[in-house]
N, C-alpha and C positions, 0 to 999 in steps of 0.2 A: 126315362133314362137320358142323361145329358152326357155328351162326349164330343171330342174333336173329331169331326166326320171327314174333313177334307182339307187339303192345302193346295193352293194354286200358285204357280210361279209365272210371271209375265215379264220377260226381259230381265230376269233376276239372276245375277251371277252368270253362270254359263248355260242357264236354262232359258231358251227362247219362249217356250210355252210348255208347261207340264201341269197336269191335273192329277193329283194323287189322292186316292181314297184311303182313309185311315180308320174305317169302321171295324177294327178287329186287330189280330196279331199280324204284323207286316214283316216281310223280308225283302231287303234291297240287296240285289246281287250285282256285283261289278268289280272290275279289276281296280287295283290301287290307283288313286288319282282320277277316277271316273266320276266322282261326285257323291259317293255314299254319305260321307261326313257332312257335305253341304246340305243334303236333305235332312239328315238327323238333327243338325244344329238349328235349322230353320224351324223344325217341329219343337225342339227344346225352347226356342225363343217364345213360342206361344205360352208355355207353362211358366217361363221365367223371363219376362221382358226386363232387360237391364242393359245398361251401357257398359258394365264392367266386363272386360275381356275375359278375365280369369273365370268368372262365373259361367261363361259359355264355352270354356275349354279353348279359348283363342290365345295364342302366345302373344307376348308383349310386342314383338317385332312384326306381327302380322296386322292386316287391315282390321278395322273394327267391323262389327256386324253391319252397320248402316253403309260403310264404305264398300264392303264386299258384295252385298246383295242388291245395293241400289246405286250402281255405278253410273247409270245414264238416265236421261230423261225418258219417262215412260216405263220405268222399272216399278213393278207392283208385286205385292204378295197378299193373298187373301186366305184367311182361315175360315172354314165353314163349321159352325157349332150346331150340333143336333140337340134340340130341346123336345119337351113333351108335346108342344103345340106346333111349332114350325121351326125351320132352321134359320139361323141368322149368321151374319158374316162380320169378321174383323178385317178391315181394309188398311194396309200399310203402304205408305208412299213417302218420298222425300220432298220437302218443300223448304226453300230458303236454307239449304244445307243441313236441315234437321229432319229426323224421322217423325212423321205425323201418323195419328191413328184416328179411324172413324169406325163406329159400329153401324151396320146396315141391317134393317129389320126385314130381311128377305133371304131366301136360299141363294146360293151362288148361281148366276147365269152368265155364260160366256159373253153374250152380247152386251152385258152391262159395261164391259171393259174393253172389248175388241170390236173393231169394225173394219171390214175389208182387209182382214188378216193383219191389222196394225192396232197397236194399243191406242186407245182414246186418250185425249188430254183430260186432266182433272176437271176442267170446266165442263167438258162434254159429258163426262161420267156423272157428275152431280146434277147437271141439267136433265139428263136422261132419266135419272132416278126420280127427280121431282116431277117430271112429265108422267111417269108411271105411278105417281103418288105413293112411292116407296119412301118411308121415313129413314133418316140416318142422323147420327149425332153430330154435334159440333166437333171441330178438330180437338183432339186430345194430344197434348205435348209431353206430359209427364209419364214416365214408365210406371211409377207407383200408382197413378190413377188407373191405368189400363189393368195392372195387376189386381187392384181392388175390385174392379168391375168383374173380371174373370172369376175371382174367388168369392164373389158375393159380399164383399166388405164395403161396398159403396153405400152412402147414405142417400144418394139421389134415386128416387123411386123410378124415374124414367130409364135409368141404366140397368136396373136389376134384372130385367128380362134377358139381357145379353150374357149373363154370367154362366159359367160352366157349373157353378155350385150355387145352392140356395144358402147364402151366408147369413151370419148373425152379426149385426153391426155392433152389438155390445161386446163381442170378443175382440181382444186386442189385435191390432193389425200386425204387430210383431209376430204373434202366434201364427198368423196366416202364412208368413214367409217360410215356415218350416217345410211346406209341401213343395214349392218351386225349388228351394235349396236342395231338398232330398232328391228330386228328379235330376237336378243338375249334377249332384254328386255321383249318381248312378252313371250318367253319361261320361263324366270326367274320370271315373275310378279306373286306376291302373294297378292298384295293390290294395290289400286288406290287412292293415295292422292297426294296433290300438291307437296310435297317434292319428291316423287318417280318419277312422270312425269316430274318435273323440272330437276331432275338429268338425266333422260333419254334424254331429249332434249339437255341439256348442254353437256353431254358426246358425243352426236352425232354431235353437231355443233361446240363446243368450240375447239380452237386449243390447242395443248399440251403446248405451251409456255405461255398461259394465266394462270399465277399462282395466287393462292389466295393472298390477301393482308395480310401481316404479321402485325397484330395490335400491337404486342409487340414492333416491330421495330419502327413503327410510333410513338407509345407512348413514347418510349425512346428518339427518336429524338425531339419530341415536348417538352418533359420535359427538355431535355438538352438545347434546344434553349430558352425556357421560363425562366429557371433558370438563364442562362447566361445573357439574356436580362435584367432580374430584377437586377442581380448583377451589370451590367453596368449602369443601371439607378440609382441604389443605390450609385454607385461610384460618379456619377455626383451630386447626391442629397446631399451626405455627404462629398463632397470635402472640404468645409470649416472646417468640423470636423477633417478631415485628417491633414489639415494645423495646426489646433490647437493642435493636438496630437504631431506633430513634435516640436512645441514650448514647450509643456509640457515636452517632452523628454529632451530638452536642459536645461530647468530649473531644472529638476531632477538631471542631471549630475553635475550642478553647486553646488546644495545643498549637494550632495553626497561627492564632493571634500572637501567642508568646514568641513563636519562631520568627514571625515578621518583625517584632520589636528588636530582637537580637540581631536580625539581618540589617536593620537600620543602623544600629550601633557599629556593626562591622563595616558598613559602607563609610560611615563618618571617620572611623579610625584609619581605614585604608587611604582615604583622601588626605588625611593629615600626614600620614607617612609619605605619601607621594609628593606632597609639597616640600617636605624636608629633603627628600631625595633629589629634587630639582636643583637645589642650591649646590649640593655636592656634584651633581652632574655637570653644571655649568663650569665649575673649576676644572673638573676632569676633562672636559672638552677642550679647554684652552691648552692644557698640557698635552693633550692628544694631538691637537693641531700642530704644535711645535714638533712633536715626535713624527707626525706625518710628513712635515717639511724635510726632516732629516731622511726619512725613508724615501721621499721623492728624489733627493739628491743622490742617494745610494743607487736608486734605480737608473737615474740618468747616467751616472758614472759607469754603471754596469752595461748599459746600452751602448755607450761610446766604446768601451773596451771590447765588447762583443763584435761591434761592427769592424773595428780595426783588426781584431783577431781573425775574423772571417776573410777579410781582404788579403792579409798576409798568408793565411793558410791556403788560399786559392793560388797565390803566387808560388809558395813553396811546393805546391802539388806538381807544378810543371817540371822543375829539375829533378825532383824525387822520382817522378815517373820515368825520366830519361835514365837515371841511374839504375832503376829497376830493369829497364830495357837492356842496358849495357851488361848487367849481371846475367841476364837471360841469354844474350848473344855470346858472351864469353863461354858459358856452359855449352852452348851449341857448337862453337868453333873448336872447342877443346877435343871433342871426339866426333869426327866425321866418319861415318860408317860407309864403306864402299865394298865392292866384291873382292877387291885386292886386299882388303883389311881395314883396320881402324887407323885414321890419320888425324893429326892436329893441323890447324890452319898453317902453322909455321912450317911443317914438313912439306906441305903442298906448295907453299910459296917458294921454298928452297928448290923443289923440283922444277918449278916454272922458270927459275933463274938459269938452269942448265939446258933450257930448250935449244938454244943456238948451237952449243957444243954437241948435243945429241944429234942434231941434224947433220953436222959436219962428219961425225963418226959414221952415221948411216950412209952418207955419200961414199966414204972411203971403202967401207965393206961391200957396198954394192958394186964398186969399180973392180975389186978383186974378184967378186963373184962373176962379173961379166967376162973377165979374162979367162976364168976356168970354163966358162960356158961358151967360148967363142966358136968351137968346132961343132957344137950341138945347138946352134941357135934356133933351129926349127923346133927342137924339143923345148928349149927354154921359152921360146916365144909362145908355144902352145900352152904350156903350163902357166907362163907369166900372165898371159891374157885372162886365163880363168881365175888366177889368184888376184889379178888386178880387179877383176869384176867383183869378186867377193869382198875385197878390201874397200872398194868404192861403195858397195852396198852398206857395209858397216859404217863407213864414214858418213854416208848420207843419213843413215838411221840415227847415228849419234848426234848429227846436227839437228835433225828433226826433234829429238828428245830435248836438246838444249834450248831450241826455240820454244818448245812447249813450256819448259821451266821458266824461261824469261817471261813469256806471256802470262803464265800462272802467277808468278811473283808480282808482275805489274798489276794484275787483276786484284790480288790480295792487298797490295799497297793502296790501290784506289779505294777498296772497301774500308781499309783502316782510316784513310783520310776522310772518307764520307762519314764514318762513325765518329771520328774526332770532331768534325764540323757540327754534327747533330748534338754531340755532347756539349759543345760550346753554346750552341743555340738554346739547349735545354737549361743550362746554367743561367744564361742571360734572361731566359723567360722566367725562371724561378726568381731571379734577382729582381726583375721588373715587377712581377706580381707582388713580391714581398714588400718592395719599396712603396708600391701603390697602396697596399693594405696598411702598411706602417704609417704612411702619411695621413690616411683617413683616420686611423686610431689616434694619432698625435693631434689631429684637428679636434677630435672629440675630447681628448684630454685637456686641450686648451680651453674648450667651451665649458667643461665641467669645472675647471679652475676659476674661470670668470664667474660662473654661477655661484660657486662656493664663496668667492670674494664678495659678491653682491649680497648673499645671505648673511655673511659676517657683518657687513655694513648695516643691513636691516636690523640685525641683532643689537648692534650698538645703538641704533635709534630707539629700539624698544627699551633698552636699559635705561635711557634717560627720559622715557615718556611718563606722564602723570595720568593715571587711570581713574582717579577718584570721581571727578565731575561726571564723566561719561557713565560710569557705573551707577551713580546716584539716580540719574535720570532714567536709566534703563530699569532699575528696581522699582521705582515709583510707578512707571507705566505698567509693569508686570502686576503690581498689587492692585491697580485699578482694573485690569483685565480679570484677575481672579475674583474680585468682588462681584463683578457682573456675571461671571461664570457661576459663582455660588448661588446668586439670586435665581438664575435660570434653572439650576439643578433643583432648588427647593420647589419651584413651580412644577417641574417635571415629576417630582416625587408625589406632590399632591394630585396631579393629573393621573399618575399611575394608580394610586389608591382608589380614586374615584372610578377609573376605568375598570379596575379589577372587581370592585364591588358591584358596579353596574353589569359587568359581564356575568358574574355569578347570579345576580338577581334575575337577569334576563333568562339565563339557562334554567333556573328553578321554575320560573314562570312558564316557560315553554314546555318543560317536562310535565308540570302540573296540568297545564291545559291539554297536552297530548294525552296524558293518562285519563283525564276526565272524559275527553271525547271518545277514547278507546272503550272505557268502561260503559259509557252510555250506548255506543253502537253495539258493543258486545251483548249488553242486556237486551237490546231490541232484537238482535239476531237470535239469542237464546229463547226469547219469548216466541218468536216466529217459528223456530225449530220445534218447540214444545207443542205449539198449536198445530203445526203440520203433522207431527207424529201422531197426535190424537186423531186428527182428521183422517190420516192414512189408515190407522188401525180400525177406525170406524168403517171406512170404505172397504177394507179388506174383509171385515166381518160380514158386511152386507153382501159383497160379491161371493163370499164362501157359501152364503145361503142361496145363491142364485141357482145353482145346479139342482134340477128337479122341482123348481118352484113354479108358481103360476106365471111369474115374469118370463121365465125361459119358454114356457109353453106358448104364451102369447106372441113372443118374438118369432117362434118357429111356425105358428099356424094361423095367426090372425093379422091381416094387413091393416095398416093405419089404426091399430088399436090405441095408439097414444093419443089420437085425436078425439076419441070417444070414450072408450072404457077407461083409458088411463087417467082421464080427468075426474073420474068418480070413485076410484079405488085408492085406499091408503097404501103407502109403501110397505108397511108391515104385512098387509094382506098379500101384496104382490110377491113377497119373499117367503110366504108360507108354502110348505110342501105337502100338506095333508088335505088339499082341496079336491083332488082327483078330477082335474078339468078335462072336458071333451068339447068338441066344437063341430057344429053343423050349421053352415051358413044359410041352409034352406029352412031350417026350423024356426018357428017363432020363439020369441023370448027376448031376453035382454041382449039385443044385437047378436042373436044367434048363439049366445053363451048360456050354458046350463051349469049352475053351481049349487052346492049344498050350503045355504046361507044361514043355517041355524045358529052358528057360533059367531056371526059378524054383526057389527053395527055399521050402518052406512055413514060415510063421510067423504069429503073431497080430498083428492090427492094431487100433488105436484110431482111429475116424473123427471128424473135426471139420469143421464148416462154415467153411472158410477165407474165403469171401466175406464172411460176417458179421464174422469176426474182423478182416479187412482194413479193413472200414468202421469198426469200433470203434477199430482202431489209428490210422487217419487222424484220427478225431475226437479221440482222446486226445493225438495228437501236436500237433494244432492247439491243444488246450487247454493243453498243456505250454508251447508257445511263448508263448501269451497269458499264461500264469501267470508265465513268466520275464520278459516285458516288464513285466507289472504289478509283479513283484518289484523289477525295476530302477527302475521309476517310483516305487514306494512308498519304496524305499531312498533315492532321490535327494530325494524330497519330505521324508522324515523327516530326512535329513541336512541339507538346506537349512533346515528348520524349527528343528532343534537349533542350527545355526550362527546363524540369525537371532535366536532367543531369547537365545542367549549374547551376541551382539553388542549386542542391545538392552539386556539387563540390565547388561552390562559398561559400555556407553556411558552408561547412566543413572547407574550407580554412580560412574563417573569424573566425569561432569558434576556430580553432586551434590557430589562431593569437591572438584573444582576450583572450583566456584562458591562454596563455603562455607569449608571447613576451612583451606586454606593462607592465604587472605586474612584470615580471622577470627583465625588464630593470629598472623600478622605484625602485624595491627592491634592485637590485645590486648597483645602484647609491647611494641610501640612506645608504646602508651598508658600502660602501666605505667611505662616509663622516664620518660616525660614527666611523669607524676604525681609520681614520686620527685624529679625536678628541681623540680617545683612546690613540694614541701614544703621543699626546701633553700632556695629563694629566695622563700618565702612573703611575707616582709616587703616585699621589693622589688616583688613582684607585687600587693601589696595595693592600691597606687595604680592598677595596671592594671585591677584589678577595679572600682575606683571609676570609673575612666575609662570602662570598659565600660558601667557603669550610667548614667554621665553621657551617654555616647554615645546610649544608648537613650532617655533622657529628652529629650536635645537633639533627637533625631529627632522625638519627639512634639511638642516645642515648635515645631520647624520646620514640621511638618504643620499645627499649630494656627495659626501665623502665616500660612501660605499660605492656609488656609481663611478667616482674617479678611480678608486682602487680597482674596480672591475675592468675599467678601460686600460689601466696599466697592466693588469694581469693579462688582458687580451693581447697587449703589445708584446709581452714576454712570450706568450703562446705562439704568436705569429713568428717571432724570431726563432724559437725552438723548432717550429714546423719547417721554416726555411732551411735551417741547418740540417735537419733530418732529411729533407727532400734532396738537398745538395749531395750529402754523403751517399744517400741511396742511389742517386743518379751516377755519381762517380764509380760506385761499386758495380753498377750495371755496365758502365763503359768498360771498366777493367775486365770484367767477365767476358764481354762480347769481343774485345780485342784479343784476349787470350784464346778464345775459341777460334777466331779467324786465323791466328798464327798456327794453332794446332791443325786446322784444316789445311793450311798451306804446306806444312811439313809432311802431313800425311799424303797429300797429293804428289809432292816431290819424291817421297820414298816410293810411291807406287810407280812413278816414271823411271826411277833408278832401277827398280826391280825388273821392269820390262826391258830396260836397256841391257842389263846384265844377262838376262835370259837370251836376248838376241845375239850378243857378243859371244856367249858360250857356244851357241849354234854355229856362228861364223868360224870360230877358232877350231871347232871340231871338223868342219868341212875343209879348212886350210890344212890341218894336220893330215887328213886323208889325202888331200891333193899332194902334199909334200911326200908322202910315202910312195904314191904312184910315180911322182916325178923322179925320186931317187932310183926307183927300179928302172925307169926309162934311161936315165943317165948312166947308170951302172952298165947297162947293156951297150952303151955307146963308148965305154972306156973312160969316162970322166972320173977324176979323183973325188970321189964322193965324200970321203972323210974331210978333206979340206973344204969342200963345198958345204958340208954340213956345219963345219966350224964357222964358216962365214955367215951362213944363214942363221945359225943360233945367235951370233952377234947382232945380225940385222934384226932378228925377232925381238931380242932383248931391248934393243934401242927403240924399236917400234912400240913395244909395250909401254915403255916410259913415255914416249910421245903420245900414245893413246891416252895414258893416265892424265898427261898434261891437258890434252884436249877435253877429256871428260870432266876436269875440275875447273875449267875456265869460268863456268857459270858461278861456281862457289867463290872463286877468287874475285870475280867481278862484283858479286853481292857484298863480299867482305870489304872491298875497297870503298863501296858506297857507305856501308855502316861505319867503317873506320872514320870516314870523313865526317859523317853526321853525329856519331856517338863517341867512339873510342878517342878520337883526337880532342873531343870537347869534355871529356870526363872530369878533368881537374876543374874546368870552368863551372861545370854543374855543381861540383862539391862546394866550391867557393860561394856560388850564388845561394845555395841552400844554407850554408853557415851564416851568411850575412843576414838572410831573412829571418832565421831563427833567433839571431842576436837582436834584431829589431823587435821581434815579438816579445822576447824576454824583457827588453827595456820598457816596452809599453806595460807589460804585466807588473813589473816592479813599481812603476809610477802609480798604476791603479791600486796596488796593494797599500801603498803609502797613504793615498787619499782615503781609501776605504777604512784604514785603521783610525784616522782622525774622525771620520764620520761615525764610526761605531762607538767611539768614546763619547761623542755628543749624544748619540742615541741611548746609550746606557744611562746617562745622566737624566734624560727626560723619562726614561722607563721607570727609574727609581721614583721620580716625582709622581708619575701616573699611579704606581703601585701604592704610594702613600695615600693618595686621594681615594683609591679603590678600597683600601682598608677602612678608611673613615666612613664610607657609605655602605660597607658590607652588611652591617646589622639591619639597616633599613631595607636593603635589597633582599636580604634573606626573608624578611617578613613579607615583602611584596611578592617575591618569587613563590613563597608558600601560598599566597593568595592566588597567584596565577596558576599554580598547580591545582589548587582547589577548583578553579574555574574549568581547567582542562580535564579534570578527573571524569572517568566514565560514570554516568548517572550522578553527576555532581549536583548538590543542592542549589548551586549557584543559579542554574537556569530557571528553577521554579521561584527563586527569590530575587531575580535580577532587578525587577522594578524597585524593590525596597533597598537593595544594596547600592545600585547605581544612582538613584535619585536622592540618596541621603546627603545632607549638607554638612560640609566640614565645620567642625567646632574648634574653638581655641582651647577650651577646657576639655580634656579627655575624660573617658569613662573609667580610667584606672586599670583598664585591661588592654593588653597588646593585641595585635592582629592575630597572632598565633593562638592566644587564649580564647578570643572570640570565635575563631574558626573551630576550635575544639567544641565550644558550646553549641555552635550552629550545627556541627555534625551530629552531636548527641541529640539535640532537639529534633533535627530532621529525621534521624533514624527512628526516634520514638514516634514522630508523626507518621513515618512510613510504615512502621509496624501496626499502628492503629489503623491507618488507611488500608493496608494490605488485608488485615483481618476483617475490617469493615467491608471492603470491596468483595473479598472472598465470600463472606457470609451473605451480602446482598445478592451476589450472583447466584449463590446456592439457593437463597430464598426465592428469587424469581424463577429459577429453574424448576421449582415445584409446580409451576402453573403452565397451562397450555399457551401457545403463542397468541391465539385469538381468544383470550379469556374474557369473561363478561365484566370483570373488574377493570379491564383495559390496562392491566399491569404490563409494562414492557418486559420482554425476556432479555435481560441485560447480559452482555458477554464481555470478554476481555477487550473487545474492539470498541466498546462504548467509552466515551471520555468521562472524566471525573464529574463534570457538571451534570450529566444525565443521571449518574448513579446517585449523587447527592440530592438532585431535584426530586427523584423518585421517592426517596426516604422522607425528605423534609416536607414535600408538598403532597404527593399522592398518598403514600402510606400513612403519614400522620393524619391526613384527612379521613381515611377509612377507620383508623383506630379511635380518633377523638370524636368523629361525627356519625359513627355507625352507618356509613354509606352502604355497607354490605347488605342491609335489609332490602334495599331496592333491587339488588341483583338477585337475591333469593326469591323475591316475588316473581321476577321474570322467568326464572328457571322452573318454578312450580307450574307456571302457565305452559311452558314448553313441554313439560312432562305430561300434563293432562291432555294437551292438544295432540301430542304424539300418539298416546295410547288410543285416544278417541278416533284419530285418523286411521290407525291400523284396524281398529274394531269396525269402522264403517266400511272400509274397502274389503276386508275379509267377509263381513256380513253380506255384502252385495254378491260376492262370489259364492258364499254358502247357499244363498237362495237359488242360484243357478244350478249348483251341484245337486240340490234336492230335486230340482226338476229333471236333471239328467239321470239321477238314480231312479226316479219314477219311470222315466222313458225306458231305461234298461229293463226294469221289471215288466213293463208292458211288452217289450220285445220278447222276453222269455215266456210270458203268458201266451203270446201268439205262436211261438215255436212249439210250446207244449200242446196247443190246440191243433197244430198242423199234423195231418196224417202223412208221415214220411213213408212212402211205399217203394221208393227207388233206392239208389245207391246210398243216399244220405239218410242215416237213421235218426239223428238228432243234432240240434244246434243250440248252444247255450252261450249267454254272455254273463260276465260277472263284474259288478261295480265294487271297487275297493278304495275307500277313502284313505289317503296318505296321512299317517299319524306321526311320522318321524321326519327328521330333517327340517328344511326350511318351512314347508307348509305346516308341519306339526307345531312348530314354534309360533307361527302366525295365529293358528287356531287357539293355542294356549293364551296368547296375549288377549284375544277376543274374550275367552272365557274368564280370564282374570279381571278384565274391565267390567264384564257383566256381573261378576260376583261382588267387586268392591267399589265400582263406580268412581274412578279416580277424578272425574270432573267435579264431584261434590266433596272431595277430601278436604280436610283441614290443611294447614300449612305443611308442606312436604318436609321442610327443614325443622319444624317444631315438633315433629313426631319423635318418639323415642328412637334412640340410635339403633336398637335391636328390633325395630318394628318388622314383624314377619311379612306384612303386606308390602312394605317398601323394599325389603330384601328380595322378595319374590319378583317384584316388578323390575328392579334393577338387574337382577341376575338373568331374567328372561330377555330383557332388552339387549344385554351384552351377548348372551348366547345367540340371539337372533342376528346381531351385527356380525359376530364371528362366522356364522353360517353364510351370511351374505358375502363376506369377503372371500370365502372359499369357492363360491359359485362363479361361473363365467358369464352368467346371464345378467342382463340389465333389468329384465322384467320377470315377473312370475304371473302366469296366466291361469285361466280357469282350468285348463287341462293338466296343469301341474299339481292340482289338488286331489286328483284321483287317478286310479289305474283302471284300465278296461281290458279284460281278458276274454278269450274265446275257448270254446271246447266243442269239437265236432266229432261225431261218430260216423264213420264211413266204412260200410262192409264190416271187416274185423279190425279196422284201424281207429283208435281213439287218440286224438291229439293231446289230451290232457289240457290243463289251463295254460294257455300261451297268449302272448301279446301280439303275435303275428301269424297269419295263416299263409304259408307259402308252399307247403307240401302235404296237403290233406291226403291226396291220393295221386291220381293222374293230373296232368295240366288242365284237362277238361273239368275234372271234379273241383279243382280250385276255383275256376271261373263260375261254376254252378253255385258253389257255396257262397262266394262273394256276392253274386247276384241275388241270392235268396235273402241274405242279411240286409242288403241295401233296400230291397223291395219291401221287406218286413218293416224296416225303419220308416219307409214312406207310408206304409199302411197305418202304423201307429200314429204318425203325424196327422193323417187324414181323419182318423177316428177322434183324435184329441180336438180337432177343430170342428168337425161336423159329426157330432154324436147322433146316433139313431137316424142317420141320413145316408142312404146308400143308392140314391138314384142318379149316380154319376160314374163315369169311368175316366181314368187317366192313362196316359201312355208312359212307358219307360223306354228310353233309347239305349241300346247296347251295341256299340260299334265293334267291328272285327270279332264276330262271334263264331268264326270258323273253327275255333278250338273245341267247341261243344259238338258232341255227336247227336244224331237224331234222337236217340233215347233220352239224353240229358235235356235236349230242347223240349221234348214232350213233357218231361217231368217239370221243367221250369215253367212252361206255359200253363200246365195244370195247376202248379203252385200259385200262379198269379191270377188265374181266372176266378178263383174263389175270393180274391181280394179286390175285385173291381179294377184290376190293372191289366192293360193290354201292352204287349211287347212289340217293339220295332227293332229289328236286327239289321245289321249290315255286315256282309262278308263277301269275299271274292268268289266263293264257291256256292253252288246250289245245294240245298238240303231236300229232304222229303217235302214236296210241295203241299201235301195233305195236312201238314202241321199248321199252316198259316191260312188266314182268311184272304190275304192278298200277297202276291209275289211280283216284284218289279225288277226288271233288268235295266241297268244303266249302261248306255253306249255312248262313247264320245267320238264325234266326227274329227278326224285328225287334221282336216283342212281348215274347218271353221272353228275348231276347238269347242263346239257347242255340244251339250249333253242332251240325249233323248231318253226319256223314261218310258220303257215298254212294259205293259202289264202282261205277265205270263199266266198268273192265276188270280182270279177275283170273284167275289160273290156277286150274284145278280143284284 
């Protein structure tokens, strides 16, 4: 019995030194993070040596196995393997940054690797082994080589003794990987659902070269085939339309030619009419110049009159403003409002004249009053003082108010003066700016007049110039240039034809050579594929016979039989199963072999390892299919590239030709004929040349006259602007001055109101004083009545005097205004009348001059009108031609080179410009209708095809120009119709179809083989479950394999079946089959359905596990899960773990038996981490389940279970200071 007996850690990870026996069921106990997983993963590495992190349950962001376990110098790991004869070791260490392996032919001894409690160096270890005469292997660097030795798959005899298994080298190495992958899956398992178990089986069974099917590639290939097929069918369907388009193209060319001839006639007639119009235009310009002179005189007179009018109006404005002021003042002085009433200035002046008399009367009455008051002077004095005080206050306040009025008026007068000065400055500024701009414009007017005069002089010179000799020399030189140009064009046309023929011949030659090379290479590959298929089938048949044959028996029981017996026995005999072989190495006989030889003839045999040959044949067959697909793809790509290069070069060549040579040749020939006619009629055309020169100079004169008129208009605009600005400024001044006067009056009224209120208060107090005084006098015996009479007289006089004092400011202001305005009113009126008379005189003189000039202008206008009437007929036709040119979508722009380059003829065509325009419009409309219909139908025709179609038809749109559309019909489409180029495209599409179906068949076939093996594995699992005696909580476990027959996988399988039935690769021409061919319809429909299904899926690939479903059914106590794809709640959480472990371990057992049939002298371990969810009962049941399958379990959990369940129990303890882990044996067999 062979098994992994021990693992030893020396300075590995956090383990300084640990020696762990593995001869049975093991339990590692320790808290989380104490190293349980570290030990379990190290044991897993023995069964599954790999550098892949995922395979060992290591996360991508964690250290790799070699980095984690071999961090420092002197880190070692040793596995001890128990065999029938003696124990051997597998020694792991790191060297040069890589993990190295050596097998040692001896049991583990501590002193091999440690001395004085320290790890030995590698040199000392191997030197010590050699000294003890212990053999060991060379360094092994490849993980696969180590795995092959452990699983008995090595071909090197000296390594076979180190294996855990007695392998069979004839079994595929891929099949051997099922065991380590199954063990790894048990360690990594966290859930049990169909996807996980499917992947576990697939990873263990499937060969690495069975790749997932790339759906995007298939979809692209189907889409390309279907689009091209539809394009080809559409080509045949719309072939009559293509022939009709070619006919429409030819009709359009004919119509276009006719239209161009009519356009030439129109150009000739227009130029003839233009020449005639020039003569009338010259006479008209002379009359117009005279008229312009009159107009200039009128403008000059108007300018002079306007200047004089402006000056006089400015002068008139001053006295007129004074008169307005006088009118305003008269209104003001007519009604002066005071507290005493409303007064006129005259009444106030009259009161002021009586001031002296009133003062004398006041003195008289005061004398009488004093006499009456002589005896009561003390009373009088007392009241007089008080009265005097009140009157002084009133007088002082009145004076204060008057002073404020004076100051106020002075302030407003200053503001008015300031405003007036600003107004004068503004007017002067406007006047200065106007004169400056006017002088500038007048300077430009003078320059334009001088330029116009120079142009008129130049025109006079042209009128007397002789153009004949100069024109003759010019035409002769032009004819010589055209002869040389025509010669070059003929040479270029010959070169174009040769280049086009050479380009076409080169393309055909390249395509022919490419096709021949492709067909030759394709035939070679097809032959190789056929040979490989036959060889593969032969090898498969022989290998099928291997099981139970003599060959299998010899491999398992006889060492080195190939070197002796194998040389003498035929292959057919080795593969026979009815020989009943036995072997006893000690018995005499034919190399210890006893056979029933009655049915055999002796002969010589050559032995071969067919398993390796089959594997190589399958790889070579896949490579050949890929090579063929690549060959087809390369051929198509090169074919398309050659066609594309040819089309581009040919299209560019034709485009260059059509854009230049035909037009240039026609134009040069027409020009030459025109120049010859020019020479014959040179004398007649001399006047035309002169007229052309006159037309040019007249155009310049017209421009100069227009510029002169613009400058004059600008001068008028400046003048009008100045006048408007002046009036606006004056209006602003009047408005502001009025506002100032209103402010002044408002302020004075406010002061007067304050004064009246104050005086009313003083009067009230005086009256009160007077009453008190009378009472006092009456008590003294004074004649109060006489006294009252005198005092009333005194008060009356005082009121008048107070009134006089209160109006002194108004009187003073009136005197100033009288002097400045009223006394000068008559002078202002006289001045205004004189200036108005002066203005009228200037106006009358201007009107007289204007009348005379208008009479002359009317005379020249009549002359101009007469000339205009004479040229109206020609102008009408030319205007109609101009309108024709400016019309929206006018034919002119497409015919411009024919119209404008037409040469004027002396003899007309008998049709006017208007008649020819009507013909052009009609023919152009007809051409447009033909072109619109043609373009629409061409666009419609090309829209029937895919953008990237095999015919290389462009998908034309309304954005493409006319040349692209006509080139497509005339060159491309005509070539396909007349030369049957479509057959080449059909041939390529047929190859696409057969290659597409064959590719799908091959890829699905590869997956089907794997599915068959998976199905067989599921059957074996169920057989094992049926043979298992379930005595615990789990009553039964079953798996079910269901092949998917619907959806994407179903369609792929149908494609394979269809190809197997009809063999599309050997079909006749796809497009020569009948249109209702059932086979073709099935194939096309199937491919379209497949593509539609691919478009609906979100996956880019379809893998092996997409082709089948895997379901579970578990009976636990009274609970039956039924068929489900995921086991998550079988019963309790512990029951789930138990069932999952049973399924994975059974799967491992199936893989073991498939690889090593009838060989049970070995044991393997399964590692299950975090097993604390299982009760002791479930653990016993699981261990009992595995013991019958030569499987031992290694558990890891934080808690201890029943120690009697296990052969060994280890507790892991971590030193918190050193972070080192110590492995302590709690239970162990002796």
